[in-house]
C-alpha positions, 0 to 999 in steps of 0.5 A: 500500500502506498501513501497518497498525497494531494497536489494542487495544480493550476494554470498561470499564464503559459505555465502550470504551477503546483504544490503538494499539500502534505509536504511543505516545500514540494512545489514546481512550475512547468510548461505542461501539466504532465511535466508538472506532475512528474516534477512534483513527484520528484520534489516530494521524493527528494524532500522525503529522502532528505527528511529520512536522512536527517532522522537517521542522523539524529537517531541515537543508540539502539533504534529500529525502523518500522514501516507504517502503512498510511 
């Protein structure tokens, strides 16, 4: 099961702009809606990877990683 997020997308002149509600900083601007959706997925994955790396750096001592389905 994969978690789902909500992308807000809108036309702004010649551009498509968008952001992901649940992930601050995950935003993009592209010339087509299809390119925008690809860029938003990449931005979300990049931000989540950075958060994962930071969480692992902050873990002290003995810890366990547990997957949670949302």
